N, C-alpha and C positions, 0 to 999 in steps of 0.2 A: 504494500500500500504506500503510495506516494503522498505525504502530507503537505508537500510544498505547494500543491495546487489548491489546497483548501482555502477558501476565502477568509476564514477566521484566523488561520495561521499567517496569511499575508497581511491582514489588518494588524495583528499583534506585532509582527516584525516591523511593519511600517511605523507604527506608533512608537516603538522602542527607539528606532533610528531617529525619528523626529524629535523625541524627548532628549536624546543625547545631543543632537545638533543644537537644540535650543539651549541646553545647559552650556555647551561650548561657546555659543554666541554671547550668552550672558556673562560668562567669565571674561571673554575678550572685551566686552563693553565695560565691565567694572574696572579692568586693568587700564583701559584707555582713559576713563574718567579720573581714576586715581592719578595717572600720569599727568593729565592736564591740570588737575588741582595742585599737584606738587610744583608744576612749572609756573603757574600763575601767582602763587603765593609770594615769591620774592618781588614780583612786579607790584602787587598790592601793598606790600610792606614799604616799598620805596616811594610811594605817593606822599606828598607833603600833608601834614595834618592841618585841619581847618582851624582857624583862629577861634579862640573862645570869646564869649560875649563880654563886653566891658562890665566892670563891677561898679564903676562910679561915673559920675558926670551925667550930662543930659543926652548924650549921643551914644547909641549902640548898646543900651542896657535892656531894651525891650525886644528888638528884632535882630536876628542874625542875618544880615543881607549879603553874606559872602557868596560870590558867584564864581 
């Protein structure tokens, strides 16, 4: 008896291969995202900090209009 032609066997084999392919794709995606996050962090750290609001006087104590 040849079980390779049975539709249920083909469906199970196809589902297992699809599941494995999806897991591999997700692993590659996670590695790519982690690599991008590690590469962009030094760039974000190098940006200048925004000035703080003034603490005294009549100008700059209510609204931070830094652009």
